C-alpha positions in Angstrom: 18.6 48.3 38.8 21.6 46.3 38.2 22.2 44.3 34.9 21.6 40.9 36.4 18.3 41.9 37.9 17.2 43.3 34.6 18.2 40.0 32.8 16.2 37.9 35.3 13.0 40.1 34.8 13.3 39.8 31.0 13.9 36.0 31.2 10.9 35.5 33.4 8.6 37.6 31.1 9.7 35.6 28.1 9.1 32.2 29.9 5.7 33.3 31.0 4.8 34.4 27.6 6.0 31.1 26.0 3.9 28.9 28.3 1.0 31.1 27.9 1.2 31.0 24.0 2.7 27.6 23.1 4.0 27.3 19.5 1.8 24.3 18.8 -1.7 23.3 20.2 -1.6 19.6 21.0 -5.0 19.0 19.6 -4.2 20.6 16.3 -0.7 19.1 16.1 -2.1 15.5 16.6 -5.1 16.0 14.2 -4.5 14.6 10.6 -6.4 17.1 8.4 -5.1 16.3 4.9 -4.6 13.1 3.1 -2.8 13.2 -0.3 -2.5 10.2 -2.6 -0.3 10.7 -5.6 0.6 8.2 -8.4 4.2 7.9 -9.5 4.3 6.5 -13.0 6.8 3.8 -13.7 8.4 2.4 -16.9 7.7 -1.3 -16.3 10.7 -2.6 -18.1 13.4 -0.2 -16.9 11.8 0.4 -13.5 12.6 4.1 -13.5 10.5 6.8 -11.9 9.0 9.3 -14.4 7.9 11.7 -11.5 9.8 12.1 -8.2 7.7 12.9 -5.2 10.0 11.4 -2.5 13.7 12.4 -2.2 16.0 9.6 -3.6 17.9 9.6 -0.4 15.0 8.1 1.4 13.7 5.6 -1.1 13.9 1.9 -0.2 14.0 -0.6 -3.0 13.4 -4.2 -2.5 16.4 -6.2 -3.5 14.5 -9.4 -3.9 11.0 -10.6 -4.0 8.8 -13.6 -4.6 8.9 -15.5 -7.8 6.6 -14.1 -10.4 4.6 -17.5 -10.4 3.5 -18.9 -7.1 2.0 -22.3 -6.5 1.1 -22.1 -2.8 -1.3 -20.2 -0.7 -4.7 -21.1 0.7 -8.0 -20.6 -1.0 -9.3 -17.1 -0.1 -12.6 -17.0 -2.1 -14.2 -19.0 -4.9 -16.5 -17.8 -7.8 -18.3 -20.1 -10.2 -15.3 -20.7 -12.5 -12.6 -18.9 -10.6 -10.6 -19.4 -7.3 -8.3 -16.9 -5.5 -5.3 -18.3 -3.7 -3.1 -16.5 -1.3 -3.5 -15.2 2.2 -6.6 -13.5 3.8 -4.5 -10.5 5.0 -1.1 -9.1 4.4 0.4 -6.8 7.1 2.5 -4.4 5.3 3.4 -2.0 8.0 3.1 -2.5 11.8 4.2 -0.2 14.6 5.6 2.3 12.1 8.0 -0.2 10.3 7.4 -1.9 6.9 7.2 -5.7 7.1 9.8 -7.1 4.8 8.6 -10.7 4.5 10.6 -13.1 2.2 8.3 -16.0 2.3 4.6 -15.3 1.4 2.0 -16.1 -1.2 0.9 -13.3 -3.5 -2.7 -13.5 -4.7 -3.5 -15.5 -7.8 -7.0 -15.7 -9.5 -7.0 -18.8 -11.7 -9.4 -21.3 -13.2 -11.6 -23.6 -11.0 -12.0 -27.0 -12.8 -13.7 -30.0 -11.1 -14.2 -28.1 -7.9 -10.6 -27.2 -7.4 -7.9 -24.8 -8.6 -5.8 -25.8 -11.5 -2.1 -26.1 -11.1 -0.7 -22.7 -12.0 2.3 -24.5 -13.7 -0.2 -25.7 -16.2 -1.1 -22.2 -17.2 0.9 -20.2 -19.9 1.3 -16.9 -21.8 1.7 -14.8 -18.6 2.7 -11.1 -19.1 5.6 -9.3 -17.6 4.7 -7.9 -14.1 2.9 -4.6 -14.2 3.7 -2.0 -11.5 1.9 1.1 -10.4 3.5 3.2 -7.5 1.7 5.6 -5.1 2.7 7.9 -2.4 0.5 8.8 0.5 1.2 11.9 2.5 -0.7 12.6 5.8 -0.5 16.2 7.1 -1.7 17.6 10.4 -3.5 20.9 10.9 -0.2 22.8 10.8 0.5 21.3 7.3 3.4 19.3 8.7 4.0 15.9 7.0 3.3 13.3 9.8 3.4 10.2 7.5 4.9 9.5 4.1 4.2 6.1 2.7 5.2 4.9 -0.7 4.0 1.5 -2.0 3.7 -0.4 -5.3 0.8 -2.4 -6.7 2.3 -5.4 -8.8 0.6 -8.1 -10.7 1.0 -10.2 -13.8 -1.9 -10.8 -16.1 -3.0 -12.6 -19.4 -2.3 -16.1 -18.2 -4.3 -18.8 -20.0 -5.4 -22.3 -19.4 -5.7 -24.7 -22.2 -5.6 -21.8 -24.7 -8.5 -20.0 -23.0 -9.0 -17.2 -20.5 -7.1 -14.4 -19.0 -6.0 -14.8 -15.4 -4.0 -13.0 -12.7 -1.0 -14.0 -10.7 1.6 -12.5 -8.2 -0.9 -9.7 -7.3 0.4 -7.8 -4.2 1.1 -4.4 -2.6 4.6 -3.9 -1.5 5.8 -1.2 0.8 8.7 0.8 -0.6 9.3 3.6 1.8 7.9 4.9 5.1 8.6 7.9 7.2 6.6 8.6 10.4 6.9 11.7 12.6 7.6 11.1 16.3 4.5 10.8 18.3 2.5 9.2 15.6 2.0 5.4 14.7 1.2 4.0 11.3 -0.1 0.5 10.3 -1.1 -0.8 6.9 -2.7 -4.0 5.6 -3.7 -5.4 2.3 -6.4 -8.0 1.5 -8.5 -9.2 -1.4 -11.8 -7.4 -1.7 -13.4 -9.8 -4.2 -13.0 -11.5 -7.6 -15.4 -11.6 -10.7 -15.5 -13.1 -14.1 -15.5 -10.3 -16.8 -15.6 -12.6 -19.6 -17.7 -15.7 -20.4 -17.8 -19.2 -19.0 -16.1 -20.5 -22.1 -13.5 -17.7 -22.0 -13.2 -16.2 -18.4 -11.4 -13.0 -17.8 -10.4 -12.7 -14.1 -11.1 -9.4 -12.2 -9.9 -8.7 -8.6 -10.1 -5.8 -6.2 -7.0 -5.3 -3.8 -7.8 -3.2 -0.7 -5.2 -1.2 1.2 -6.3 -0.2 4.7 -4.1 2.2 6.6 -4.4 3.8 10.1 -2.5 6.7 11.7 -2.9 7.0 15.4 -1.3 9.0 18.4 -2.1 9.6 22.1 -5.2 11.7 21.2 -7.0 10.1 18.2 -6.9 7.6 15.4 -8.0 7.7 11.8 -8.4 4.8 9.3 -8.5 5.2 5.5 -9.1 2.8 2.7 -7.7 2.8 -0.9 -9.0 0.2 -3.5 -7.6 -1.0 -6.8 -9.2 -3.0 -9.5 -7.1 -5.3 -11.8 -8.1 -7.6 -14.6 -6.7 -10.6 -16.4 -6.3 -8.4 -19.5 -4.1 -6.0 -17.7 -6.6 -3.3 -16.9 -5.8 -1.2 -13.7 -8.0 1.4 -11.9 -7.8 3.0 -8.6 -11.3 3.1 -7.2 
């Protein structure tokens, strides 16, 4: 048998074997089996990462953002002595790309007096913004990272009205970085889950729950997950 004929036989056998035993099974490749959520601690003043979980080469930092104090926004929900202003839902990521919006109203939870929200410019003693950053990693059955999403929860607290209460303003979730493997789609939205008064009627302490809902999808399936965060007018923070 000549060399050329031998080469053709070997090539045919290899091709047949490759088709019969594909490297990846599509069902397993497109199945998200692991969801990891890791907090990345920040120094609030210096804004420096204490722990790095995403390469610096891929980090995207917002160069500008909304003012710490916002006076606009519609009424989202009303409690007995509190009112939440902002928008019903914030689309953070759509079609695999972060939404970098320059004009929007973060959520504020402020006093309700005479049936309406007070002017936030009449409040005082607000804290510096607090920031907590998280990284979400979604892996498929082959332990391949299909989505890496980094975001920050930001809010200011301890605002008072006429020397009383502890309120919340500029509460928001901001997308910092997103990487999506080809063949997958990722969307994320934020909304206010609810508000409550953790203090008394004479001295209210605002509490609010922020809800992050994210979905990873592909040609075969879709999976939706939810993370929730509780913040208070006294600066308390907890991932639920």
